[in-house]
C-alpha positions as CSV (number, residue, x, y, z in Angstrom):
1,X,-53.7,63.0,35.8
2,X,-51.7,59.8,35.7
3,X,-48.3,59.9,37.5
4,X,-45.1,60.3,35.6
5,X,-44.0,56.8,36.6
6,X,-47.3,55.3,35.2
7,X,-46.8,57.2,31.9
8,X,-43.2,55.9,31.7
9,X,-44.5,52.4,32.3
10,X,-47.2,52.7,29.7
11,X,-44.7,54.0,27.1
12,X,-42.3,51.1,27.9
13,X,-45.1,48.6,27.4
14,X,-46.1,50.2,24.1
15,X,-42.4,50.2,23.0
16,X,-42.1,46.5,23.8
17,X,-45.5,45.8,22.3
18,X,-46.8,44.1,25.5
19,X,-50.4,44.0,26.6
20,X,-51.8,44.0,30.1
21,X,-55.0,42.9,32.0
22,X,-56.0,43.5,35.6
23,X,-57.9,41.9,38.4
24,X,-58.4,44.7,40.9
25,X,-59.9,44.4,44.3
26,X,-58.6,47.1,46.7
27,X,-58.0,49.5,43.8
28,X,-61.5,48.9,42.4
29,X,-60.4,49.6,38.8
30,X,-58.3,52.7,39.5
31,X,-55.2,51.2,37.9
32,X,-57.1,50.6,34.6
33,X,-58.7,54.0,34.9
34,X,-55.4,55.8,35.3
35,X,-53.9,53.8,32.3
36,X,-57.0,54.6,30.2
37,X,-56.3,58.4,30.2
38,X,-52.7,58.0,28.9
39,X,-52.6,58.5,25.1
40,X,-52.5,55.3,23.0
41,X,-53.3,53.1,26.0
42,X,-55.5,51.0,23.7
43,X,-52.2,49.5,22.4
44,X,-51.5,48.0,25.8
45,X,-54.6,47.8,28.0
46,X,-56.8,44.7,27.3
47,X,-59.2,45.3,30.2
48,X,-59.8,44.7,33.8
49,X,-62.1,43.0,36.3
50,X,-63.1,44.7,39.5
51,X,-63.4,41.9,42.1
52,X,-63.8,44.0,45.2
53,X,-66.1,41.6,47.1
54,X,-64.9,38.0,47.8
55,X,-67.9,36.6,46.0
56,X,-66.7,38.1,42.7
57,X,-63.2,36.6,43.3
58,X,-64.9,33.2,43.8
59,X,-68.0,33.3,41.5
60,X,-66.5,35.1,38.5
61,X,-62.8,34.4,38.6
62,X,-63.1,31.0,40.2
63,X,-60.9,31.4,43.2
64,X,-61.6,28.5,45.5
65,X,-63.6,29.6,48.6
66,X,-61.3,27.5,50.8
67,X,-58.4,29.7,49.7
68,X,-60.3,32.9,50.6
69,X,-61.4,31.4,53.9
70,X,-57.9,30.1,54.8
71,X,-55.9,33.2,53.8
72,X,-58.6,36.0,53.7
73,X,-59.6,37.9,50.5
74,X,-56.7,40.4,51.0
75,X,-53.7,38.1,51.0
76,X,-50.7,37.1,48.9
77,X,-52.2,33.7,48.2
78,X,-55.5,35.0,46.9
79,X,-53.8,37.7,44.8
80,X,-51.6,35.1,43.1
81,X,-54.6,33.0,42.4
82,X,-56.4,36.1,40.9
83,X,-53.4,36.6,38.5
84,X,-53.4,33.0,37.5
85,X,-57.2,32.9,36.9
86,X,-57.2,36.2,35.0
87,X,-55.2,34.5,32.2
88,X,-58.3,32.5,31.3
89,X,-60.5,35.6,30.9
90,X,-58.2,38.0,29.1
91,X,-55.3,37.1,26.9
92,X,-52.5,39.5,27.7
93,X,-48.8,39.4,28.1
94,X,-49.0,40.6,31.7
95,X,-51.6,40.0,34.3
96,X,-51.8,42.3,37.3
97,X,-53.7,41.3,40.4
98,X,-54.2,43.6,43.4
99,X,-55.8,43.1,46.8
100,X,-55.2,44.8,50.1
101,X,-56.4,47.1,52.8
102,X,-56.4,50.8,51.8
103,X,-58.8,51.6,54.7
104,X,-60.3,49.8,57.7
105,X,-63.0,47.2,57.3
106,X,-61.2,44.2,55.8
107,X,-59.0,41.5,57.4
108,X,-56.6,44.0,59.0
109,X,-54.6,42.7,62.0
110,X,-51.4,43.5,63.8
111,X,-49.5,41.5,61.2
112,X,-51.5,43.0,58.3
113,X,-52.3,46.6,59.2
114,X,-54.4,49.1,57.1
115,X,-52.2,50.2,54.2
116,X,-51.0,46.6,53.4
117,X,-51.3,46.0,49.7
118,X,-50.7,42.7,47.8
119,X,-49.7,42.8,44.2
120,X,-49.1,39.8,41.9
121,X,-47.6,40.3,38.5
122,X,-47.6,37.5,36.0
123,X,-45.3,38.5,33.2
124,X,-45.6,35.8,30.6
125,X,-44.7,32.9,32.9
126,X,-42.7,34.8,35.5
127,X,-44.4,35.5,38.9
128,X,-43.6,38.6,40.9
129,X,-45.3,38.9,44.3
130,X,-45.2,42.1,46.3
131,X,-46.5,42.9,49.8
132,X,-46.0,46.4,50.9
133,X,-47.4,48.7,53.6
134,X,-48.2,52.2,52.5
135,X,-49.2,55.2,54.7
136,X,-51.9,57.8,54.0
137,X,-55.6,58.1,53.1
138,X,-57.3,55.3,51.1
139,X,-56.7,57.3,47.9
140,X,-53.1,57.9,48.7
141,X,-52.5,54.2,49.4
142,X,-54.2,53.3,46.1
143,X,-52.2,55.8,44.1
144,X,-48.9,54.6,45.8
145,X,-49.9,51.0,44.9
146,X,-50.4,52.0,41.3
147,X,-47.0,53.7,41.2
148,X,-45.4,50.7,42.9
149,X,-46.8,48.4,40.1
150,X,-45.6,50.8,37.4
151,X,-42.1,50.9,38.9
152,X,-42.0,47.1,39.2
153,X,-43.0,46.6,35.6
154,X,-40.3,49.1,34.5
155,X,-37.7,47.2,36.6
156,X,-38.8,43.8,35.3
157,X,-39.0,44.9,31.7
158,X,-35.9,47.1,31.4
């Protein structure tokens, strides 16, 4: 069941006749999946690319390997590049890119602990970059990230 905030966001996007596409790494398509079960989501959701592994970020979306090597696959820089590259794959009013560390096993460090999530929204030509650390299980971190994106879209579009 999608969260109330995501439903509110979906309704606002429909009301404003805006479309959305995603490049999802850490959330592995969950943002799209949550949107897809909201009535009339076909009016807003163009589609998404799951780019969990760095090779998909590079080979499919064209993120330069040097960027991934310098900043890690889970970084603000790579997330911004994903949002920019997504524009060439899916025409939408809004691009949403997500990377991060919902569980151990990535590039976590003292400065970037597990729970750190990177979001980059490209709303027409406006860039919104978010770095936030969430607490909880991997699923809780992912669901909190989805709600954070929904709230930011509401804030930006209201």
